[in-house]
C-alpha positions in Angstrom: 78.4 94.8 63.9 75.8 97.2 62.8 74.8 97.5 66.5 78.5 98.3 67.5 78.5 101.0 64.8 75.1 102.5 66.1 76.6 102.4 69.6 79.6 104.2 68.4 77.8 106.8 66.6 75.5 107.4 69.6 78.5 108.0 71.6 79.8 111.0 69.5 77.2 113.6 71.0 78.5 112.6 74.4 82.0 113.0 73.5 81.1 116.5 71.9 79.4 117.5 75.2 82.6 116.5 76.9 84.7 118.8 74.9 82.3 121.7 75.3 82.0 121.4 79.0 85.5 120.8 79.9 86.4 123.8 77.9 84.0 126.1 79.6 85.0 124.8 83.0 88.6 125.3 82.5 87.9 129.1 81.6 85.4 129.7 84.4 87.1 128.0 87.3 89.1 130.2 89.8 92.8 130.8 88.9 94.5 132.7 86.1 97.0 130.9 83.9 98.9 133.8 82.9 99.2 135.3 86.6 100.5 131.6 87.6 103.2 131.4 85.1 104.4 135.1 85.4 104.9 134.7 89.0 104.0 136.7 92.1 106.3 139.7 91.3 105.2 140.0 87.7 103.9 143.3 86.5 100.5 143.9 84.9 102.2 144.4 81.4 104.1 140.9 81.7 100.9 139.2 82.6 99.0 141.1 79.7 101.9 139.9 77.4 101.7 136.1 78.6 97.9 136.1 78.3 98.2 137.4 74.8 100.9 135.0 73.8 98.5 132.1 75.0 95.4 133.4 73.1 93.5 133.9 76.4 92.7 137.7 75.6 90.7 136.4 72.6 87.0 135.9 72.8 85.7 132.5 74.1 84.0 131.6 70.8 87.2 132.1 69.0 89.4 130.2 71.5 87.0 127.3 71.4 86.8 127.1 67.6 90.9 127.2 67.5 90.6 124.3 70.1 88.2 122.1 68.1 90.1 122.7 65.0 93.3 121.6 66.8 91.5 118.6 68.0 90.7 117.4 64.5 94.4 117.6 63.9 95.2 115.4 66.7 96.5 118.4 68.7 95.6 118.5 72.4 97.4 121.6 73.1 100.7 122.3 74.8 101.1 121.6 78.5 102.7 125.0 80.2 103.8 122.9 83.2 105.9 120.3 81.3 106.6 122.2 78.2 105.4 119.1 76.2 102.5 118.5 73.9 99.5 117.2 75.9 99.3 114.1 73.6 103.0 113.2 74.2 102.5 113.4 78.0 99.2 111.4 78.1 100.7 108.6 75.8 103.9 108.5 78.1 101.7 108.4 81.3 98.8 106.2 80.4 100.5 103.1 80.5 101.3 103.5 84.1 97.5 104.2 84.9 96.5 101.3 82.7 98.8 98.8 84.4 97.6 99.9 87.8 94.3 99.7 87.2 94.2 96.5 85.3 96.3 94.8 88.2 93.8 96.3 90.8 90.9 95.0 88.8 92.3 91.3 88.3 93.2 91.2 91.9 89.6 92.2 92.8 88.1 89.6 90.5 90.5 87.0 91.6 88.9 87.4 95.2 85.4 88.8 94.7 84.1 86.4 91.9 84.9 83.0 94.1 83.8 84.8 97.3 80.5 85.8 95.6 79.9 82.3 94.3 80.6 80.7 97.6 78.5 83.0 99.5 75.6 82.3 97.1 76.1 78.5 97.2 76.4 78.5 100.9 73.9 81.0 102.4 74.4 81.9 105.9 77.8 80.4 106.1 81.0 82.0 107.4 81.8 82.8 103.7 78.6 84.7 103.3 79.1 86.7 106.4 82.7 87.4 105.4 81.4 88.5 101.9 78.9 91.0 103.7 81.8 92.4 105.8 84.1 92.9 103.0 81.5 94.5 100.8 80.5 96.8 103.6 84.2 97.8 104.3 85.0 98.3 100.6 82.1 100.7 100.2 82.7 102.5 103.5 86.4 103.3 103.3 87.6 106.1 101.1 90.3 104.8 98.6 92.8 107.4 99.7 92.3 106.3 103.3 93.0 102.7 102.5 96.2 103.7 100.7 97.5 105.7 103.5 96.5 103.0 105.8 98.6 100.2 104.0 101.6 102.5 103.6 101.6 103.2 107.4 101.3 99.5 108.2 103.3 97.8 105.6 106.0 100.4 104.9 106.2 102.5 108.0 105.5 100.0 110.9 106.4 96.5 109.2 109.0 97.6 106.4 107.9 94.9 104.2 107.0 97.4 101.3 109.3 99.8 99.6 109.0 103.4 99.8 105.7 104.7 97.8 107.6 106.8 95.4 106.7 105.7 91.9 106.9 102.6 89.6 110.5 101.8 90.2 112.7 102.1 93.3 115.8 104.4 93.3 118.2 101.8 92.1 116.3 100.3 89.3 116.2 101.7 85.7 113.0 101.5 83.6 113.1 98.6 81.0 113.0 99.5 77.2 109.6 100.6 76.5 107.3 98.0 74.4 104.1 98.1 75.9 104.8 100.6 78.7 103.8 98.1 81.4 106.9 97.7 83.3 106.0 94.0 84.4 105.5 93.0 80.8 108.6 95.1 79.3 111.0 93.6 81.9 109.7 90.1 81.6 110.4 90.4 77.7 113.8 90.9 78.1 114.3 88.7 81.2 115.3 91.4 83.5 113.8 90.0 86.7 115.5 92.2 89.0 113.6 95.2 87.5 110.6 93.1 87.4 110.8 92.4 91.0 111.3 95.9 91.8 108.2 97.0 89.6 106.1 94.3 91.1 107.0 95.3 94.7 106.0 98.9 93.9 102.9 97.9 92.4 101.6 95.8 95.1 100.3 98.4 97.6 98.5 100.7 95.1 97.1 97.5 93.3 95.6 96.2 96.6 94.2 99.7 97.4 92.2 99.6 94.2 91.4 96.1 94.5 89.9 96.6 97.8 87.8 99.5 96.4 86.6 97.4 93.4 86.0 94.1 95.2 82.9 95.2 97.0 80.7 95.7 94.0 81.8 92.7 92.2 81.4 90.4 95.0 77.9 91.8 95.8 76.7 91.5 92.0 78.3 88.0 91.8 76.5 86.9 94.8 73.0 88.3 93.9 73.3 87.1 90.3 74.3 83.6 91.4 71.5 83.4 93.8 68.9 84.4 90.9 70.4 81.8 88.7 70.4 79.0 91.3 66.7 79.5 91.9 65.8 79.2 88.3 64.0 76.2 86.8 66.8 74.8 84.7 69.0 74.4 87.7 66.4 72.5 89.7 66.0 70.3 86.5 69.8 69.9 86.4 69.7 68.9 90.1 66.9 66.4 89.4 69.0 64.8 86.6 71.5 64.0 89.0 74.4 66.2 87.8 77.2 67.0 90.0 77.0 70.1 92.0 80.5 71.4 90.6 79.1 70.8 87.0 75.8 72.5 87.9 77.6 75.5 89.4 80.5 76.1 87.3 79.2 75.2 83.9 75.4 76.1 83.9 74.8 78.7 86.9 78.0 80.7 86.5 77.8 81.2 82.9 74.3 82.5 83.2 75.2 84.6 86.0 78.1 86.2 84.1 76.2 88.7 82.0 75.5 91.3 84.9 78.9 90.6 86.4 80.8 91.5 83.2 78.5 94.7 83.0 79.6 95.5 86.5 83.2 95.0 85.5 82.8 97.8 83.0 81.4 100.2 85.3 83.8 99.0 88.2 86.8 99.7 85.6 85.6 103.3 85.1 85.3 104.1 88.8 88.8 102.7 89.1 90.0 105.1 86.5 88.7 107.9 88.6 89.9 106.3 91.8 93.4 106.3 90.2 93.8 110.1 90.6 93.8 109.6 94.5 95.7 106.5 94.5 98.5 108.0 92.3 98.8 111.1 94.5 99.3 108.8 97.7 101.8 106.5 96.0 103.4 109.2 93.8 102.4 107.1 90.8 103.5 108.9 87.6 100.0 108.2 85.9 97.6 110.6 83.8 95.6 111.0 87.2 98.5 112.9 89.0 99.4 114.6 85.7 95.7 116.2 85.6 95.8 117.1 89.3 99.1 119.0 89.0 98.0 120.7 85.8 94.7 121.7 87.7 96.7 123.2 90.7 98.8 125.2 88.1 95.7 126.4 86.3 96.9 124.6 83.1 93.8 124.0 81.2 95.2 122.1 78.1 96.3 118.9 80.3 93.0 119.0 82.2 90.9 119.1 78.8 93.2 116.4 77.4 92.7 114.2 80.3 88.9 114.5 80.7 88.7 113.8 76.8 90.9 110.7 77.0 88.8 109.4 79.9 85.7 110.0 77.9 87.1 108.0 75.0 88.4 105.2 77.3 84.8 104.9 78.8 83.3 104.6 75.2 85.8 102.2 74.2 85.1 100.2 77.3 81.3 100.2 76.8 81.6 98.9 73.4 83.9 96.1 74.6 81.4 95.2 77.2 78.7 95.1 74.5 80.9 92.5 72.4 81.6 90.5 75.5 77.7 90.4 76.2 77.0 89.2 72.6 79.5 86.6 72.8 78.1 85.3 76.3 74.5 85.8 75.3 73.1 84.2 72.0 69.9 86.5 72.4 72.2 89.6 72.2 73.7 88.5 68.9 70.1 88.1 67.3 69.2 91.8 68.4 
């Protein structure tokens, strides 16, 4: 517990740096918020009035101090594009991004970990070559290209997938919000028609993220299993006559999971970043598309709120990975 608290305290300077950097960048990037919202025909006086109303005419240190004070009160500012508080917008859109990211990660794990194990156990086999091809393809293909390719093939050519226009089709209504995850909320009330609609809309974007995440997971699983299978205790277990299944799944896999779990944390972070492109391709109403729309509109508060939310998620994710590693490795619990 003490190690977790130290790690949490050590992450506070990083969060402070994120706050400072995002504030400065939203002020120095091209584009004028007041000019954008005043419109192309607005006069200079109208633009100046809007800038004064938004507080953009004040010195930067004063603006930053007001922003920090608001943060300590849980206020991320107001979104000019939606007219809602940024915190309300993020809390409304975060479940959509989380559901998509988790489904993509689970899909990648379901394929990559068994594939990496088989590739390590049967070196030079067809599975080993397939693992290398998939890893190379996953690293080489940009995530937005994969998404557009899947839409073209499965929606435009084959017609198997619904239109990539959000979390539900036009004839379905959102289930009552419990978790914000449509699959879970629809299942809780037994609305299987909405569940099927949400699942159908989720398949292609989840596969897109899964293909992106599959490569590093499969590669680290294969490398970690190869290292463990060559260890002394594995040779001892073989000499003792233990079954290959027991050696691989009970002894080798557990020891190989530590670097895999660490990699899963990094992959999840990458997926949160890749979500921005995938959400735009599939019109997914998550926080990634929300931040892009705000950035285009020179709306700084949502961009700052998005970056700060991602930083907090990264810190929480790293702490979770530390706890899992401590549970898997007795040596980490003693440190």
